[in-house]
C-alpha positions in Angstrom: -148.8 109.3 -38.1 -150.7 112.2 -36.7 -153.1 111.6 -33.8 -156.8 112.7 -34.3 -157.3 112.9 -30.5 -154.6 113.5 -27.9 -155.3 111.6 -24.7 -152.5 112.9 -22.5 -148.8 112.2 -21.8 -147.0 109.3 -20.2 -143.2 109.5 -19.3 -143.1 112.8 -21.3 -144.6 111.1 -24.4 -147.8 112.4 -26.0 -150.4 109.6 -26.3 -153.1 109.9 -29.0 -155.5 107.8 -31.1 -156.0 108.0 -34.9 -159.6 108.1 -36.3 -159.1 104.5 -37.7 -158.7 103.2 -34.1 -162.4 103.9 -33.5 -163.3 101.7 -36.4 -161.3 98.7 -35.3 -162.4 99.2 -31.6 -166.1 98.9 -32.8 -165.3 96.0 -35.1 -163.3 94.1 -32.5 -165.9 94.7 -29.8 -168.6 93.4 -32.1 -166.6 90.3 -33.1 -165.9 89.4 -29.4 -169.5 90.0 -28.4 -171.0 88.1 -31.2 -168.4 85.4 -32.2 -166.0 84.8 -29.4 -167.4 85.1 -25.9 -170.8 83.2 -26.6 -168.9 80.0 -27.6 -169.0 76.9 -25.5 -165.9 76.5 -23.5 -165.4 80.4 -23.4 -168.5 81.9 -21.7 -171.8 80.4 -23.0 -175.2 81.1 -21.6 -174.9 84.8 -20.8 -177.0 87.7 -22.1 -176.1 89.8 -25.1 -175.4 92.9 -22.9 -172.8 90.9 -20.8 -171.1 89.9 -24.1 -171.0 93.4 -25.3 -169.6 94.7 -22.0 -166.9 92.1 -22.0 -166.2 92.8 -25.7 -165.6 96.5 -25.0 -163.5 95.8 -21.8 -161.4 93.3 -23.8 -160.9 95.7 -26.8 -159.9 98.5 -24.5 -157.6 96.2 -22.5 -156.0 95.0 -25.8 -155.2 98.5 -26.9 -153.8 99.3 -23.4 -151.5 96.3 -24.0 -150.5 97.7 -27.4 -149.8 101.1 -25.7 -147.6 99.2 -23.2 -145.7 97.5 -26.0 -145.1 100.9 -27.7 -144.1 102.4 -24.4 -141.5 99.6 -24.1 -139.9 100.7 -27.3 -140.2 104.5 -26.5 -138.7 104.3 -23.0 -135.7 102.4 -24.1 -135.3 104.9 -27.0 -135.3 107.8 -24.6 -132.7 106.0 -22.4 -130.5 105.8 -25.5 -130.8 109.5 -26.0 -133.3 109.3 -28.8 -136.3 111.7 -28.4 -139.8 110.2 -28.8 -142.5 112.7 -29.8 -145.6 110.7 -29.4 -147.3 107.3 -29.6 -150.5 107.0 -31.8 -152.9 104.0 -31.6 -154.5 103.2 -35.1 -156.2 100.4 -37.0 -153.1 98.2 -37.1 -152.1 98.6 -33.4 -149.8 101.4 -32.5 -146.8 103.4 -33.7 -144.1 105.2 -31.8 -142.9 108.4 -33.4 -139.1 108.0 -32.7 -137.3 111.0 -34.0 -134.2 109.1 -35.4 -132.8 105.8 -35.9 -130.5 104.1 -33.4 -126.8 105.0 -33.5 -125.5 101.5 -33.0 -126.6 97.9 -33.3 -126.8 97.4 -29.7 -129.2 100.4 -29.2 -131.3 99.1 -32.1 -131.5 95.6 -30.6 -132.5 97.0 -27.1 -135.2 99.3 -28.6 -136.6 96.6 -30.9 -136.7 93.7 -28.3 -138.3 95.9 -25.6 -141.8 95.8 -27.1 -142.1 92.1 -27.5 -140.7 91.5 -24.0 -143.5 93.7 -22.6 -146.1 91.6 -24.6 -144.6 88.4 -23.5 -144.6 89.6 -19.8 -148.2 90.7 -20.0 -149.1 87.4 -21.6 -147.4 85.6 -18.7 -149.2 87.7 -16.1 -152.6 87.1 -17.7 -152.0 83.3 -18.0 -150.9 83.2 -14.3 -154.0 84.9 -13.2 -156.2 82.7 -15.3 -154.7 79.5 -13.9 -154.8 80.9 -10.4 -158.5 81.1 -10.7 -158.6 77.4 -11.5 -159.5 77.8 -15.2 -163.1 78.6 -14.1 -165.7 79.5 -16.8 -166.6 83.0 -15.8 -166.5 86.5 -17.1 -163.1 87.3 -15.5 -161.5 84.1 -16.7 -162.8 84.5 -20.2 -161.3 88.0 -20.4 -158.0 86.9 -18.8 -157.4 84.0 -21.2 -158.3 86.2 -24.2 -155.8 88.8 -23.1 -153.2 86.2 -22.3 -153.5 84.7 -25.8 -153.5 88.0 -27.8 -150.6 89.4 -26.0 -148.7 86.1 -26.8 -149.7 86.4 -30.4 -148.8 90.2 -30.5 -145.3 89.3 -29.2 -144.8 86.4 -31.6 -146.0 88.4 -34.6 -143.9 91.3 -33.9 -140.8 89.0 -33.6 -141.2 87.9 -37.2 -137.8 88.6 -38.9 -139.1 91.2 -41.3 -138.4 94.9 -41.2 -139.9 97.1 -39.8 -141.4 94.6 -37.4 -139.5 94.3 -34.2 -138.0 91.0 -35.2 -136.9 92.6 -38.4 -135.2 95.3 -36.4 -133.5 92.6 -34.3 -132.4 90.9 -37.5 -131.1 94.2 -38.8 -129.2 94.9 -35.7 -127.5 91.4 -36.0 -126.6 92.0 -39.7 -125.4 95.5 -38.8 -123.2 94.1 -36.1 -121.7 91.5 -38.5 -121.3 93.7 -41.6 -120.7 97.1 -39.9 -122.8 98.5 -42.7 -126.2 100.0 -41.6 -127.5 100.5 -45.1 -126.7 97.0 -46.2 -128.3 95.6 -43.0 -131.4 97.7 -43.6 -131.6 96.6 -47.2 -131.5 92.9 -46.2 -134.0 93.3 -43.3 -136.3 95.4 -45.6 -136.2 92.6 -48.2 -137.1 90.1 -45.6 -139.9 92.2 -44.4 -141.3 92.6 -47.9 -141.1 88.8 -48.5 -143.1 88.2 -45.3 -145.6 90.9 -46.3 -146.2 89.3 -49.7 -146.8 85.9 -48.0 -149.4 87.6 -45.9 -151.0 89.3 -49.0 -151.2 86.1 -51.1 -152.0 83.9 -48.1 -154.8 86.3 -47.1 -156.2 86.3 -50.6 -156.1 82.4 -50.7 -157.8 82.3 -47.2 -160.6 84.6 -48.5 -161.6 81.9 -51.0 -161.6 79.3 -48.2 -162.9 81.0 -45.1 -164.5 84.1 -46.5 -163.9 87.8 -46.5 -162.1 87.7 -43.2 -159.0 86.3 -45.0 -158.7 89.7 -46.6 -157.6 91.2 -43.2 -154.4 89.2 -43.5 -153.8 90.5 -47.0 -154.5 94.1 -45.7 -151.9 93.6 -43.0 -149.5 92.3 -45.6 -150.0 95.4 -47.7 -149.4 97.6 -44.7 -146.1 95.8 -43.8 -144.9 95.9 -47.5 -145.5 99.7 -47.6 -144.0 100.2 -44.1 -140.8 98.2 -45.1 -140.3 100.2 -48.2 -140.9 103.5 -46.4 -138.7 102.6 -43.5 -135.8 101.6 -45.9 -136.1 104.8 -47.8 -136.0 106.8 -44.5 -132.9 104.9 -43.4 -131.2 105.7 -46.7 -132.0 109.3 -46.4 -130.8 109.5 -42.7 -127.5 107.9 -43.6 -127.0 110.1 -46.6 -127.4 113.2 -44.4 -125.5 111.9 -41.5 -122.0 113.3 -41.1 -122.8 116.5 -43.1 -122.8 119.8 -41.4 -125.4 122.6 -41.8 -122.8 124.9 -43.1 -122.4 122.7 -46.2 -125.9 123.3 -47.5 -126.8 126.5 -45.7 -127.9 129.4 -48.0 -126.0 132.5 -46.9 -127.3 134.7 -49.8 -130.5 135.4 -48.0 -132.1 138.9 -48.0 -132.8 140.2 -44.5 -134.7 143.3 -43.3 -134.8 145.7 -40.4 -137.7 145.6 -37.9 -139.1 149.0 -39.0 -139.9 147.8 -42.5 -143.7 147.9 -43.4 -145.4 144.6 -44.1 -146.1 145.9 -47.6 -142.4 146.6 -48.3 -141.4 143.2 -46.7 -143.9 141.4 -48.9 -142.5 143.1 -52.0 -138.9 142.2 -50.9 -139.9 138.5 -50.5 -141.6 138.4 -53.8 -138.7 140.1 -55.6 -136.2 137.6 -54.2 -138.4 134.5 -54.3 -138.1 134.0 -50.5 -140.9 132.3 -48.4 -139.3 133.8 -45.2 -137.6 137.0 -44.3 -135.1 137.1 -41.5 -135.4 140.3 -39.3 -132.2 141.7 -38.0 -131.8 144.5 -35.4 -128.4 145.9 -34.1 -126.6 143.0 -35.7 -128.7 140.3 -34.0 -131.3 138.0 -35.3 -134.8 139.2 -33.9 -137.0 136.7 -35.6 -138.6 135.7 -39.0 -141.4 136.9 -41.1 -143.2 134.0 -42.8 -146.2 133.6 -45.1 -148.1 132.3 -42.1 -147.5 135.5 -40.2 -148.9 137.5 -43.1 -152.0 135.5 -43.3 -153.0 136.6 -39.8 -152.9 140.3 -40.7 -155.7 142.2 -42.4 -154.4 143.1 -46.0 -155.6 146.7 -45.4 -153.0 147.1 -42.6 -150.0 146.0 -44.6 -148.9 149.5 -45.6 -149.0 150.9 -42.1 -148.0 147.9 -39.9 -144.4 147.3 -39.1 -143.1 143.8 -39.4 -141.7 143.9 -35.8 -145.2 143.6 -34.6 -146.1 140.3 -36.5 -142.8 138.4 -36.8 -142.3 135.1 -35.1 -139.6 136.1 -32.4 -136.3 134.2 -32.3 -137.2 132.8 -28.8 -140.1 130.9 -30.4 -138.1 129.5 -33.3 -135.8 126.4 -33.5 -132.5 127.5 -34.6 -129.2 125.8 -35.8 -125.5 126.2 -35.6 -123.2 125.9 -38.5 -121.7 122.7 -37.2 -124.9 120.8 -36.5 -125.6 117.5 -38.5 -128.1 117.5 -41.2 -129.9 114.7 -39.5 -130.8 117.2 -36.8 -132.3 119.4 -39.4 -134.4 116.6 -40.8 -135.6 115.7 -37.2 -136.6 119.3 -36.4 -138.5 119.8 -39.7 -140.3 116.5 -39.2 -141.2 117.4 -35.6 -142.3 121.0 -36.1 -143.4 121.2 -39.7 -141.0 124.2 -40.4 -139.9 124.6 -44.0 -136.8 126.6 -43.2 -134.6 127.1 -40.1 -132.3 130.0 -39.3 -128.5 129.3 -38.7 -127.0 131.5 -36.0 -123.7 132.2 -34.4 -124.0 133.8 -31.0 -127.2 135.5 -32.0 -125.9 136.7 -35.4 -127.7 135.5 -38.5 -125.6 133.3 -40.9 -128.2 131.9 -43.3 -131.1 129.6 -43.8 -131.5 125.9 -44.4 -134.7 124.9 -46.2 -136.4 121.7 -47.1 -135.5 122.5 -50.7 -131.8 122.7 -49.7 -132.0 119.3 -48.0 -133.6 117.7 -51.1 -131.1 119.2 -53.5 -128.2 118.0 -51.5 -129.8 114.6 -51.0 -130.5 114.2 -54.8 -126.9 115.1 -55.7 -125.6 112.7 -52.9 -127.7 109.8 -54.1 -126.9 110.4 -57.8 -123.2 110.3 -57.1 -123.6 107.1 -55.1 -122.0 104.1 -57.0 
């Protein structure tokens, strides 16, 4: 999920919020200010302004706790050699953009359990602080007991044994360890995840008739979990199908290249004639860079005939490149991370060919069709 607003970086990980986070922040602040804090036994007898301030503080604190939960996953992923591009806070909590799946059941278990352990730890800290104040009925105690409870709920919810929840990933790690079959483990865990999701959906609809429209939130969470379980399983199948296959297997070596002195007009005609979306530029036997459709869009059409492509190409130093022996899972990761549609394959600076998204999809389709 792409962040709408980047807040900064922590431990080398970009932190951002999605536009949907603003909606849930306002809704949660309102519900706390109007429905939770004014209750007897929580913090009755205060002004509306106090309740709204406490609601905003509690909402922000909750999302900081969600961020800490996701950082737990991400830091463990980094320590297991798995890059983490960013963390995005959104309407249902947070999501870590971990570039690839764990390579072993042990790594999967450690990554999965880290988040809930952070939530349980925060819950223990807030409970300890609350009881150390003698359970007094004041603003600080009200916020502390709320944060203690929601972090406990966050930890317990995420440990439900349904993929892609953390508990589902722990479950998958256990099945993977027992069966030594990652795909089978993912299929079983995803099935459990969808079963739990449908329980939420039907339970939420039933609650909507009993307690009102608020029950639909549970159904909405169930729908999100069902979609996430299906998407995560498909991603796992794709990753396994590509794993172990080298770039050289799918690389297209029959690519038309050009010299740096070619005009943009001539290069465009060459790309159209050979149905290429990118044109590798070669000089003195070495790869200099690529001319892409994006590069062409930045140049006035009137200058195409006089401008040389050497002045507008994306230089090799600015591109992500591949080696013939690289694994196709690396290609998928780079394309997902950068948004590139094709990547050049080099050997000591010499151009060998291109790997495109279409090449990956064609290989994947054939691989899946041949699968028994």
